All heavy atoms as an XYZ file, in Angstrom:
837
protein
N      69.697    -15.361    -12.027
C      68.797    -14.261    -12.302
C      69.416    -13.380    -13.376
O      70.628    -13.163    -13.474
C      68.589    -13.386    -11.066
C      67.874    -14.100     -9.981
S      66.092    -13.960    -10.411
C      65.380    -14.730     -9.008
N      68.591    -12.800    -14.215
C      69.032    -11.839    -15.240
C      69.059    -10.476    -14.541
O      68.234    -10.185    -13.756
C      68.102    -11.808    -16.414
C      68.151    -12.915    -17.319
C      67.128    -13.903    -17.341
C      69.181    -13.079    -18.156
C      67.178    -14.988    -18.165
C      69.272    -14.224    -18.995
C      68.279    -15.084    -19.020
N      70.075     -9.740    -14.819
C      70.108     -8.358    -14.315
C      70.316     -7.505    -15.545
O      71.048     -7.862    -16.489
C      71.331     -8.148    -13.359
C      71.069     -8.868    -12.053
C      72.174     -8.560    -11.135
O      72.811     -7.459    -11.184
O      72.437     -9.375    -10.221
N      69.694     -6.302    -15.531
C      69.871     -5.369    -16.590
C      71.061     -4.628    -16.379
O      71.213     -3.781    -15.589
C      68.636     -4.462    -16.685
C      67.325     -5.307    -16.833
C      68.762     -3.462    -17.806
C      66.096     -4.544    -16.861
N      72.090     -5.017    -17.123
C      73.441     -4.364    -16.991
C      74.064     -4.149    -18.358
O      73.651     -4.854    -19.277
C      74.422     -5.152    -16.089
C      74.600     -6.638    -16.647
C      73.953     -5.319    -14.651
C      75.697     -7.398    -15.990
N      74.981     -3.217    -18.470
C      75.684     -2.983    -19.676
C      77.019     -3.727    -19.651
O      77.720     -3.663    -18.631
C      75.881     -1.522    -19.857
C      75.409     -1.051    -21.215
C      75.501      0.398    -21.345
O      74.806      1.134    -20.687
O      76.309      0.924    -22.253
N      77.325     -4.389    -20.714
C      78.539     -5.110    -20.786
C      79.311     -4.721    -22.012
O      79.033     -5.212    -23.102
C      78.252     -6.647    -20.859
C      79.523     -7.458    -20.749
O      80.607     -6.990    -20.494
N      79.371     -8.762    -21.027
N      80.171     -3.707    -21.921
C      81.000     -3.297    -23.060
C      82.239     -4.090    -23.173
O      82.977     -4.285    -22.216
C      81.330     -1.782    -22.919
C      80.123     -0.918    -22.907
O      79.167     -1.221    -23.529
N      80.289      0.201    -22.263
N      82.585     -4.497    -24.422
C      83.698     -5.377    -24.654
C      84.995     -4.460    -24.587
O      86.006     -4.905    -24.289
C      83.677     -6.142    -25.949
C      82.489     -7.161    -25.954
C      82.553     -8.030    -27.130
C      81.381     -8.880    -27.126
N      81.582    -10.235    -26.729
N      84.859     -3.216    -24.993
C      86.009     -2.293    -25.096
C      85.407     -0.951    -24.516
O      84.427     -0.547    -24.793
C      86.436     -2.135    -26.523
C      87.686     -1.324    -26.549
C      88.154     -1.362    -28.055
C      89.468     -0.553    -28.136
N      90.015     -0.572    -29.503
N      86.267     -0.247    -23.719
C      85.837      1.006    -23.184
C      85.724      1.971    -24.247
O      86.701      2.208    -25.026
C      86.955      1.384    -22.130
C      86.538      2.673    -21.365
O      85.393      3.113    -21.537
O      87.413      3.155    -20.677
N      84.625      2.557    -24.382
C      84.272      3.540    -25.536
C      85.271      4.735    -25.384
O      85.547      5.305    -26.362
C      82.813      3.921    -25.404
C      82.520      5.076    -26.477
C      81.886      2.771    -25.536
N      85.603      5.102    -24.259
C      86.475      6.288    -24.081
C      87.829      6.167    -24.675
O      88.471      7.146    -24.966
C      86.594      6.620    -22.552
C      85.258      6.941    -21.853
C      84.455      7.999    -22.544
O      84.997      9.054    -23.006
O      83.242      7.780    -22.710
N      88.295      5.016    -24.963
C      89.593      4.810    -25.520
C      89.547      4.980    -27.072
O      90.593      4.928    -27.705
C      90.277      3.496    -25.181
C      90.422      3.338    -23.726
C      89.537      2.217    -25.718
N      88.372      5.015    -27.687
C      88.265      5.231    -29.131
C      88.597      6.718    -29.392
O      87.975      7.630    -28.970
C      86.830      4.918    -29.616
C      86.549      3.412    -29.375
C      86.691      5.221    -31.100
C      85.029      2.999    -29.677
N      89.655      6.863    -30.155
C      90.216      8.198    -30.340
C      89.300      9.057    -31.389
O      89.159     10.227    -31.250
C      91.578      8.204    -30.849
C      92.498      7.719    -29.743
C      93.951      7.832    -30.095
O      94.340      8.604    -30.950
O      94.785      7.025    -29.487
N      88.774      8.434    -32.341
C      88.015      9.036    -33.441
C      86.686      9.416    -32.858
O      85.880      8.577    -32.383
C      87.772      8.161    -34.582
C      86.998      8.698    -35.617
O      85.899      9.248    -35.535
N      87.599      8.749    -36.890
N      86.374     10.761    -32.703
C      85.111     11.240    -32.035
C      83.908     10.775    -32.795
O      82.941     10.449    -32.065
C      85.206     12.777    -31.985
C      84.058     13.352    -31.242
C      84.102     14.877    -31.170
O      85.057     15.442    -31.521
O      83.118     15.389    -30.641
N      83.861     10.732    -34.033
C      82.704     10.313    -34.814
C      82.366      8.849    -34.478
O      81.280      8.509    -34.256
C      82.778     10.498    -36.260
C      82.730     12.034    -36.671
S      82.957     12.293    -38.443
C      81.492     11.530    -39.108
N      83.391      8.069    -34.423
C      83.237      6.653    -34.176
C      82.788      6.375    -32.740
O      81.901      5.591    -32.334
C      84.524      5.791    -34.461
C      84.376      4.293    -34.290
C      83.323      3.705    -35.143
C      85.734      3.646    -34.481
N      83.458      7.237    -31.807
C      83.012      7.097    -30.350
C      81.586      7.522    -30.153
O      80.841      6.808    -29.485
C      83.940      7.981    -29.554
C      83.694      7.905    -28.006
C      84.593      8.678    -27.074
N      84.749     10.041    -27.551
C      85.863     10.653    -28.013
N      86.996      9.916    -28.229
N      85.879     11.919    -28.358
N      81.143      8.556    -30.886
C      79.679      8.982    -30.724
C      78.750      7.932    -31.329
O      77.751      7.546    -30.749
C      79.512     10.363    -31.497
C      80.120     11.412    -30.648
O      80.445     11.375    -29.516
N      80.332     12.562    -31.423
N      79.134      7.362    -32.435
C      78.281      6.301    -33.079
C      78.318      5.039    -32.149
O      77.223      4.404    -31.971
C      78.908      5.901    -34.429
N      79.431      4.693    -31.506
C      79.460      3.572    -30.655
C      78.597      3.808    -29.396
O      77.917      2.890    -29.008
C      80.924      3.294    -30.195
O      81.686      3.113    -31.363
C      80.988      2.084    -29.259
N      78.632      5.032    -28.880
C      77.792      5.353    -27.683
C      76.247      5.274    -28.124
O      75.430      4.682    -27.300
C      78.018      6.828    -27.237
C      79.334      6.827    -26.339
O      79.667      5.870    -25.689
N      80.044      7.878    -26.483
N      75.900      5.725    -29.285
C      74.481      5.530    -29.695
C      74.060      4.161    -29.860
O      72.936      3.705    -29.455
C      74.357      6.292    -30.980
C      74.374      7.852    -30.924
C      74.209      8.442    -32.296
C      74.391      9.907    -32.308
N      74.295     10.595    -33.628
N      74.927      3.311    -30.492
C      74.578      1.983    -30.687
C      74.494      1.246    -29.296
O      73.504      0.439    -29.081
C      75.720      1.224    -31.519
C      75.657      1.754    -33.035
C      75.518     -0.320    -31.438
C      76.788      1.218    -33.868
N      75.310      1.544    -28.337
C      75.264      0.909    -27.022
C      73.982      1.278    -26.394
O      73.294      0.464    -25.679
C      76.430      1.432    -26.186
O      77.635      0.912    -26.655
N      73.523      2.632    -26.457
C      72.235      2.943    -25.817
C      71.072      2.201    -26.443
O      70.171      1.737    -25.768
C      72.072      4.502    -25.950
C      73.007      5.226    -24.937
C      72.613      6.724    -24.864
N      72.664      7.392    -26.091
C      73.670      8.118    -26.675
N      74.817      8.074    -25.950
N      73.588      8.739    -27.762
N      71.068      2.144    -27.799
C      69.998      1.361    -28.424
C      69.970     -0.125    -28.119
O      68.954     -0.740    -27.983
C      70.018      1.611    -29.977
C      69.451      2.939    -30.337
C      70.193      3.851    -30.975
C      68.162      3.268    -30.102
C      69.725      5.099    -31.366
C      67.606      4.465    -30.497
C      68.387      5.501    -31.082
N      71.158     -0.713    -28.013
C      71.237     -2.058    -27.570
C      70.609     -2.296    -26.183
O      69.911     -3.210    -25.956
C      72.793     -2.582    -27.496
C      73.321     -2.963    -28.838
C      74.685     -3.559    -28.651
O      75.456     -3.124    -27.853
N      75.035     -4.486    -29.496
N      70.910     -1.374    -25.294
C      70.335     -1.465    -23.950
C      68.852     -1.323    -24.031
O      68.132     -2.049    -23.320
C      70.972     -0.430    -23.009
C      70.654     -0.647    -21.549
C      71.243     -1.969    -21.051
O      72.353     -2.471    -21.385
N      70.436     -2.711    -20.288
N      68.350     -0.336    -24.802
C      66.882     -0.190    -24.958
C      66.307     -1.508    -25.485
O      65.267     -1.953    -25.028
C      66.616      0.977    -25.872
C      67.001      2.326    -25.157
C      65.149      0.983    -26.276
C      66.991      3.462    -26.122
N      66.973     -2.138    -26.492
C      66.437     -3.385    -27.014
C      66.359     -4.488    -26.041
O      65.412     -5.218    -25.892
C      67.234     -3.803    -28.236
N      67.410     -4.561    -25.224
C      67.466     -5.646    -24.138
C      66.411     -5.390    -23.114
O      65.666     -6.312    -22.731
C      68.839     -5.558    -23.426
C      69.972     -6.156    -24.281
C      71.273     -5.955    -23.500
C      72.437     -6.137    -24.389
N      73.687     -5.943    -23.607
N      66.268     -4.123    -22.733
C      65.193     -3.801    -21.696
C      63.822     -4.100    -22.267
O      62.917     -4.467    -21.539
C      65.318     -2.433    -21.315
C      66.573     -2.146    -20.451
O      67.140     -3.125    -19.987
N      66.921     -0.975    -20.314
N      63.551     -3.806    -23.646
C      62.300     -4.041    -24.225
C      61.991     -5.451    -24.270
O      60.766     -5.812    -23.921
C      62.334     -3.399    -25.692
O      62.419     -2.037    -25.582
N      62.853     -6.315    -24.605
C      62.639     -7.787    -24.588
C      62.238     -8.255    -23.147
O      61.329     -9.079    -23.033
C      63.826     -8.520    -25.201
C      64.061     -8.268    -26.590
C      63.698    -10.029    -24.917
C      62.847     -8.714    -27.497
N      62.943     -7.818    -22.238
C      62.645     -8.227    -20.813
C      61.291     -7.687    -20.478
O      60.586     -8.415    -19.851
C      63.692     -7.689    -19.894
C      65.053     -8.282    -20.095
C      66.082     -7.603    -19.106
C      65.153     -9.708    -19.881
N      60.942     -6.491    -20.787
C      59.587     -5.983    -20.477
C      58.523     -6.781    -21.187
O      57.471     -7.111    -20.610
C      59.494     -4.465    -20.869
N      58.753     -7.047    -22.442
C      57.754     -7.888    -23.189
C      57.559     -9.235    -22.524
O      56.426     -9.774    -22.445
C      58.127     -7.973    -24.604
C      58.022     -6.693    -25.413
C      57.395     -9.114    -25.428
C      58.785     -6.602    -26.730
N      58.640     -9.823    -22.104
C      58.533    -11.098    -21.455
C      57.709    -11.100    -20.153
O      56.981    -12.014    -19.906
C      59.940    -11.751    -21.180
O      60.591    -11.094    -20.220
N      57.887     -9.994    -19.442
C      57.103     -9.806    -18.176
C      55.609     -9.653    -18.438
O      54.725    -10.249    -17.797
C      57.586     -8.617    -17.373
C      58.926     -8.791    -16.769
C      59.487     -7.431    -16.188
C      58.971     -9.834    -15.658
N      55.304     -8.868    -19.502
C      53.865     -8.682    -19.921
C      53.275     -9.998    -20.404
O      52.132    -10.401    -19.925
C      53.779     -7.612    -20.935
C      54.158     -6.253    -20.362
C      52.362     -7.533    -21.428
C      54.393     -5.144    -21.336
N      53.956    -10.732    -21.252
C      53.465    -12.001    -21.700
C      53.264    -13.026    -20.529
O      52.257    -13.756    -20.551
C      54.420    -12.565    -22.839
C      54.390    -11.935    -24.143
C      55.464    -12.513    -25.031
C      52.959    -11.998    -24.830
N      54.206    -13.088    -19.669
C      54.083    -13.847    -18.493
C      52.895    -13.593    -17.704
O      52.225    -14.462    -17.262
C      55.361    -13.808    -17.598
O      55.292    -14.546    -16.541
N      52.526    -12.281    -17.499
C      51.342    -11.867    -16.789
C      50.161    -12.398    -17.483
O      49.181    -12.913    -16.862
C      51.329    -10.376    -16.595
C      50.296     -9.969    -15.543
O      50.210    -10.596    -14.512
O      49.601     -9.017    -15.837
N      50.088    -12.248    -18.784
C      48.974    -12.734    -19.624
C      48.877    -14.276    -19.441
O      47.718    -14.790    -19.264
C      49.047    -12.388    -21.074
C      49.028    -10.884    -21.229
C      47.946    -13.066    -21.958
C      49.428    -10.355    -22.671
N      50.007    -14.948    -19.430
C      49.995    -16.464    -19.407
C      49.521    -16.801    -17.994
O      48.889    -17.892    -17.854
C      51.351    -16.995    -19.657
N      49.835    -16.117    -16.987
C      49.513    -16.400    -15.577
C      47.969    -16.142    -15.333
O      47.377    -16.730    -14.412
C      50.236    -15.618    -14.632
C      51.762    -16.064    -14.500
O      52.008    -17.164    -14.989
O      52.510    -15.295    -13.937
N      47.361    -15.294    -16.136
C      45.982    -14.936    -15.941
C      45.197    -15.050    -17.244
O      44.621    -14.014    -17.762
C      45.797    -13.469    -15.324
C      46.548    -13.232    -14.069
C      46.624    -11.823    -13.808
C      47.600    -11.554    -12.670
N      47.843    -10.136    -12.523
N      45.153    -16.193    -17.880
C      44.547    -16.287    -19.210
C      43.083    -15.948    -19.225
O      42.623    -15.347    -20.209
C      44.781    -17.688    -19.615
C      45.013    -18.487    -18.324
C      45.595    -17.441    -17.402
N      42.334    -16.294    -18.199
C      40.938    -15.979    -18.203
C      40.717    -14.469    -18.189
O      39.825    -14.002    -19.037
C      40.277    -16.643    -16.951
C      38.761    -16.412    -16.934
C      38.043    -17.170    -15.775
C      36.579    -16.921    -15.922
N      35.804    -17.569    -14.921
N      41.417    -13.744    -17.382
C      41.274    -12.292    -17.276
C      41.610    -11.586    -18.547
O      40.901    -10.696    -19.005
C      42.054    -11.696    -16.115
C      41.536    -12.124    -14.701
C      42.124    -13.333    -14.234
O      42.639    -14.221    -14.972
O      42.118    -13.584    -12.931
N      42.687    -12.064    -19.182
C      43.217    -11.393    -20.419
C      42.480    -11.804    -21.732
O      42.208    -11.015    -22.590
C      44.713    -11.510    -20.599
C      45.506    -10.655    -19.656
C      46.089    -11.142    -18.460
C      45.724     -9.329    -20.071
C      46.812    -10.320    -17.713
C      46.487     -8.487    -19.268
C      47.079     -8.968    -18.112
O      47.822     -8.113    -17.334
N      42.319    -13.165    -21.814
C      41.829    -13.731    -23.097
C      40.344    -13.932    -23.216
O      39.861    -14.119    -24.341
C      42.618    -15.045    -23.386
C      44.135    -14.889    -23.472
C      44.727    -16.272    -23.677
C      44.604    -13.989    -24.459
N      39.680    -13.844    -22.150
C      38.203    -14.013    -22.165
C      37.584    -13.032    -23.087
O      37.839    -11.783    -22.931
C      37.673    -13.996    -20.715
C      36.144    -14.345    -20.760
C      35.701    -14.398    -19.311
O      35.970    -13.496    -18.474
O      34.879    -15.434    -18.944
N      36.748    -13.454    -24.029
C      35.989    -12.510    -24.948
C      37.002    -11.730    -25.882
O      36.658    -10.673    -26.338
C      35.108    -11.573    -24.214
C      34.045    -12.279    -23.349
O      33.503    -13.238    -23.871
N      33.739    -11.725    -22.181
N      38.161    -12.249    -26.033
C      39.115    -11.540    -26.886
C      39.180    -12.098    -28.317
O      39.744    -11.442    -29.199
C      40.517    -11.613    -26.245
O      40.987    -12.956    -26.306
N      38.687    -13.361    -28.444
C      38.720    -13.994    -29.754
C      40.068    -14.874    -29.840
O      40.234    -15.543    -30.870
N      40.965    -14.846    -28.899
C      42.119    -15.561    -28.957
C      41.938    -16.815    -28.021
O      41.313    -16.691    -26.868
C      43.377    -14.787    -28.399
C      43.614    -13.530    -29.229
C      43.350    -12.278    -28.709
C      44.150    -13.637    -30.501
C      43.581    -11.183    -29.503
C      44.431    -12.574    -31.290
C      44.080    -11.262    -30.772
N      42.442    -17.946    -28.550
C      42.350    -19.194    -27.810
C      43.439    -19.489    -26.831
O      43.287    -20.234    -25.862
C      42.248    -20.382    -28.735
O      43.455    -20.419    -29.565
C      41.051    -20.162    -29.615
N      44.565    -18.764    -26.912
C      45.768    -19.046    -26.114
C      46.705    -17.824    -26.171
O      46.563    -16.928    -27.076
C      46.501    -20.294    -26.541
O      47.025    -20.145    -27.789
N      47.678    -17.853    -25.314
C      48.690    -16.781    -25.358
C      49.492    -16.861    -26.610
O      49.838    -15.799    -27.259
C      49.635    -16.870    -24.089
C      50.682    -15.762    -24.096
C      50.391    -18.164    -24.010
C      50.230    -14.448    -23.556
N      49.736    -18.059    -27.085
C      50.553    -18.273    -28.382
C      49.746    -17.766    -29.533
O      50.308    -17.147    -30.462
C      51.108    -19.608    -28.521
O      49.996    -20.505    -28.628
N      48.382    -18.028    -29.568
C      47.588    -17.496    -30.572
C      47.542    -15.998    -30.585
O      47.663    -15.355    -31.680
C      46.143    -18.018    -30.400
C      45.113    -17.532    -31.392
O      45.432    -17.369    -32.519
O      43.914    -17.341    -30.941
N      47.414    -15.378    -29.444
C      47.450    -13.929    -29.339
C      48.773    -13.339    -29.848
O      48.724    -12.456    -30.654
C      47.288    -13.586    -27.847
C      47.665    -12.147    -27.487
C      46.948    -11.049    -27.866
C      48.893    -11.861    -26.735
C      47.333     -9.815    -27.583
C      49.306    -10.655    -26.420
C      48.554     -9.560    -26.799
O      48.902     -8.320    -26.544
N      49.894    -13.868    -29.320
C      51.269    -13.383    -29.723
C      51.547    -13.500    -31.193
O      52.134    -12.665    -31.882
C      52.305    -13.958    -28.826
N      51.100    -14.665    -31.789
C      51.364    -14.840    -33.163
C      50.477    -13.924    -34.072
O      51.007    -13.287    -34.985
C      51.071    -16.295    -33.595
C      51.408    -16.502    -35.055
C      51.562    -18.001    -35.415
O      51.319    -18.885    -34.550
O      51.980    -18.279    -36.547
N      49.220    -13.784    -33.642
C      48.346    -12.866    -34.362
C      48.783    -11.404    -34.363
O      48.739    -10.753    -35.263
C      46.917    -13.090    -33.878
O      46.529    -14.439    -34.028
C      45.873    -12.183    -34.721
N      48.988    -11.020    -33.071
C      49.267     -9.568    -32.912
C      50.691     -9.097    -33.247
O      50.905     -8.082    -33.701
C      48.940     -9.230    -31.430
C      47.559     -9.455    -31.055
S      46.356     -8.546    -32.097
C      46.782     -6.793    -31.779
N      51.668     -9.996    -33.029
C      53.111     -9.606    -33.139
C      53.976    -10.558    -34.093
O      55.124    -10.376    -34.139
C      53.728     -9.570    -31.718
C      52.901     -8.730    -30.776
C      52.194     -9.299    -29.729
C      52.838     -7.333    -30.984
C      51.453     -8.489    -28.899
C      52.133     -6.525    -30.095
C      51.374     -7.143    -29.079
N      53.246    -11.514    -34.636
C      53.973    -12.474    -35.476
C      55.006    -13.240    -34.720
O      56.061    -13.713    -35.346
C      54.550    -11.860    -36.728
C      54.693    -12.786    -37.861
O      53.978    -13.698    -37.951
N      55.657    -12.447    -38.681
N      54.821    -13.499    -33.339
C      55.725    -14.320    -32.635
C      55.309    -15.746    -32.758
O      54.184    -16.126    -32.719
C      55.708    -13.954    -31.156
C      56.132    -12.619    -30.701
C      55.972    -12.215    -29.356
C      56.826    -11.780    -31.463
C      56.359    -10.980    -28.922
C      57.249    -10.552    -31.154
C      57.024    -10.136    -29.831
O      57.508     -8.909    -29.385
N      56.327    -16.610    -33.135
C      56.049    -18.025    -33.219
C      55.818    -18.593    -31.828
O      56.280    -18.018    -30.768
C      57.224    -18.717    -33.815
C      57.507    -18.282    -35.314
C      56.282    -18.549    -36.169
C      56.508    -18.170    -37.523
N      55.325    -18.047    -38.341
N      55.102    -19.699    -31.756
C      54.732    -20.327    -30.457
C      56.020    -20.533    -29.558
O      56.021    -20.163    -28.397
C      54.038    -21.663    -30.669
C      53.488    -22.326    -29.426
C      52.706    -23.467    -29.815
C      52.091    -24.162    -28.505
N      51.224    -25.312    -28.943
N      57.029    -21.059    -30.173
C      58.224    -21.383    -29.341
C      58.867    -20.101    -28.726
O      59.316    -20.152    -27.648
C      59.263    -22.133    -30.161
N      58.881    -19.065    -29.566
C      59.441    -17.771    -29.076
C      58.637    -17.221    -27.957
O      59.198    -16.650    -26.988
C      59.488    -16.814    -30.314
C      60.188    -15.526    -29.886
C      61.525    -15.406    -29.554
C      59.464    -14.225    -30.028
C      62.233    -14.288    -29.250
C      60.100    -13.091    -29.674
C      61.449    -13.079    -29.261
O      61.999    -11.880    -28.922
N      57.297    -17.293    -28.098
C      56.419    -16.776    -27.067
C      56.757    -17.474    -25.807
O      56.879    -16.857    -24.734
C      54.920    -16.952    -27.462
O      54.642    -16.225    -28.649
C      54.013    -16.482    -26.393
N      56.813    -18.794    -25.766
C      57.068    -19.518    -24.537
C      58.496    -19.286    -24.017
O      58.707    -19.328    -22.772
C      56.695    -20.952    -24.738
C      55.171    -21.047    -24.743
C      54.490    -21.361    -25.875
C      54.406    -20.935    -23.538
C      53.054    -21.463    -25.894
C      52.989    -21.105    -23.564
C      52.376    -21.296    -24.746
O      51.014    -21.378    -24.743
N      59.344    -19.029    -24.906
C      60.784    -18.775    -24.486
C      60.770    -17.397    -23.760
O      61.343    -17.191    -22.717
C      61.628    -18.667    -25.755
C      63.110    -18.424    -25.399
C      63.957    -18.403    -26.646
C      65.460    -18.361    -26.353
N      66.215    -18.443    -27.532
N      60.065    -16.386    -24.243
C      59.941    -15.168    -23.562
C      59.307    -15.312    -22.182
O      59.748    -14.685    -21.226
C      59.178    -14.078    -24.392
C      59.910    -13.574    -25.649
C      58.926    -12.740    -26.464
C      61.131    -12.791    -25.257
N      58.234    -16.097    -22.099
C      57.569    -16.296    -20.849
C      58.570    -16.948    -19.863
O      58.620    -16.629    -18.754
C      56.317    -17.174    -21.000
C      55.275    -16.266    -21.787
C      55.716    -17.581    -19.698
C      54.107    -17.129    -22.268
N      59.270    -17.895    -20.308
C      60.309    -18.532    -19.534
C      61.349    -17.654    -18.973
O      61.769    -17.678    -17.788
C      60.925    -19.819    -20.299
C      61.657    -20.676    -19.369
C      62.223    -21.859    -20.310
C      62.370    -23.073    -19.394
N      62.852    -24.216    -20.269
N      61.816    -16.759    -19.811
C      62.803    -15.668    -19.425
C      62.327    -14.912    -18.257
O      63.054    -14.574    -17.288
C      63.234    -14.901    -20.692
C      64.089    -15.626    -21.610
C      63.931    -13.599    -20.172
C      64.261    -14.897    -22.959
N      60.990    -14.579    -18.329
C      60.501    -13.713    -17.289
C      60.622    -14.286    -15.823
O      60.670    -13.569    -14.831
C      59.002    -13.391    -17.609
O      58.195    -14.513    -17.296
N      60.665    -15.578    -15.837
C      60.787    -16.301    -14.464
C      62.096    -16.006    -13.793
O      62.208    -16.230    -12.581
C      60.484    -17.693    -14.602
C      59.179    -18.090    -15.316
C      58.013    -17.599    -14.565
C      56.729    -17.992    -15.339
N      55.554    -17.332    -15.091
N      63.056    -15.524    -14.578
C      64.370    -15.311    -14.047
C      64.884    -13.925    -13.946
O      66.091    -13.623    -13.744
C      65.470    -16.194    -14.929
C      65.097    -17.619    -14.861
C      64.368    -18.173    -15.875
C      65.618    -18.489    -13.862
C      64.141    -19.605    -15.911
C      65.278    -19.780    -13.802
C      64.547    -20.321    -14.901
N      64.039    -13.012    -14.229
C      64.336    -11.584    -14.305
C      64.384    -10.982    -12.873
O      63.504    -11.168    -12.030
C      63.382    -10.803    -15.118
C      63.501    -11.222    -16.557
C      63.675     -9.217    -14.984
C      62.447    -10.590    -17.495
N      65.407    -10.203    -12.543
C      65.582     -9.536    -11.308
C      65.945     -8.114    -11.655
O      66.939     -7.812    -12.321
C      66.661    -10.124    -10.454
O      66.876     -9.401     -9.419
N      65.140     -7.182    -11.417
C      65.360     -5.709    -11.717
C      65.807     -5.047    -10.378
O      65.157     -5.206     -9.323
C      64.144     -5.062    -12.240
C      63.817     -5.781    -13.614
C      64.426     -3.610    -12.501
C      62.470     -5.232    -14.230
N      66.915     -4.292    -10.489
C      67.492     -3.652     -9.286
C      67.371     -2.154     -9.467
O      67.569     -1.651    -10.463
C      68.893     -4.134     -9.056
C      68.996     -5.527     -8.685
C      70.349     -5.980     -8.311
C      70.387     -7.431     -7.887
N      71.754     -7.893     -7.537
N      67.202     -1.441     -8.281
C      67.236     -0.035     -8.315
C      68.649      0.468     -8.352
O      69.683     -0.286     -8.347
C      66.563      0.478     -7.032
O      67.388      0.124     -5.933
N      68.838      1.803     -8.417
C      70.136      2.341     -8.421
C      70.997      2.082     -7.199
O      72.159      2.092     -7.109
C      70.071      3.871     -8.696
C      69.627      4.232    -10.054
C      69.622      5.690    -10.292
C      69.212      5.994    -11.701
N      69.187      7.384    -12.002
N      70.221      1.786     -6.092
C      70.767      1.447     -4.809
C      71.026     -0.080     -4.650
O      71.361     -0.481     -3.617
C      69.958      1.870     -3.675
C      69.697      3.336     -3.641
O      70.576      4.093     -4.027
O      68.547      3.844     -3.307
N      70.908     -0.766     -5.833
C      71.173     -2.190     -5.938
C      70.073     -3.048     -5.042
O      70.408     -4.121     -4.670
C      72.558     -2.563     -5.485
C      73.073     -3.771     -6.183
O      72.676     -4.142     -7.256
N      73.981     -4.519     -5.526
N      68.873     -2.505     -4.843
C      67.834     -3.244     -4.153
C      66.914     -3.846     -5.233
O      66.631     -3.180     -6.226
C      67.105     -2.322     -3.272
C      67.866     -1.774     -2.098
C      67.021     -0.818     -1.200
O      65.865     -0.968     -1.212
O      67.694     -0.145     -0.478
N      66.547     -5.058     -4.988
C      65.597     -5.735     -5.945
C      64.281     -5.099     -5.955
O      63.689     -4.886     -4.858
C      65.464     -7.311     -5.680
C      64.495     -7.879     -6.620
C      66.901     -7.912     -5.841
N      63.762     -4.768     -7.108
C      62.393     -4.174     -7.236
C      61.424     -5.283     -7.605
O      61.627     -5.994     -8.567
C      62.420     -3.082     -8.390
C      63.356     -1.931     -8.041
C      60.952     -2.556     -8.515
C      63.650     -1.061     -9.182
N      60.431     -5.466     -6.731
C      59.350     -6.540     -7.022
C      58.660     -6.234     -8.283
O      58.203     -5.191     -8.476
C      58.524     -6.564     -5.779
C      58.822     -5.306     -5.137
C      60.101     -4.782     -5.513
N      58.475     -7.278     -9.162
C      57.811     -7.021    -10.337
C      56.514     -7.902    -10.455
O      55.768     -7.673    -11.401
C      58.654     -7.428    -11.561
C      59.341     -8.776    -11.428
C      59.827     -6.369    -11.757
C      60.203     -9.305    -12.600
N      56.270     -8.747     -9.506
C      55.010     -9.533     -9.574
C      54.277     -9.025     -8.316
O      54.735     -8.757     -7.322
C      55.289    -10.988     -9.387
C      56.025    -11.616    -10.573
C      55.045    -11.847    -11.742
C      55.792    -12.563    -12.801
N      54.943    -12.914    -13.908
N      52.954     -8.964     -8.580
C      52.052     -8.565     -7.455
C      51.646     -9.702     -6.608
O      51.903    -10.857     -6.880
C      50.768     -7.866     -7.987
O      50.144     -8.779     -8.907
């Protein structure tokens, strides 16, 4: 299962240069946001793929890959890779309890 965790190669606090430490902290936060965004996108695409009739009916799109390529310029392989990733996501609360993401 994927877990949303931060994995720093070097402890930021040991960086003595304050400007570099601040820049490193900012980059780390944006990296985490990017990781979380990709996981969230994969969950949404998976939901669309699981319910194509509900989502794609009368939309003008013939498939999830047609939709993702037209709207976001995602290639077919990338779209299905994101959908596959969603099957392995486990989101945990601060108390380390798994939060259900599928209804």
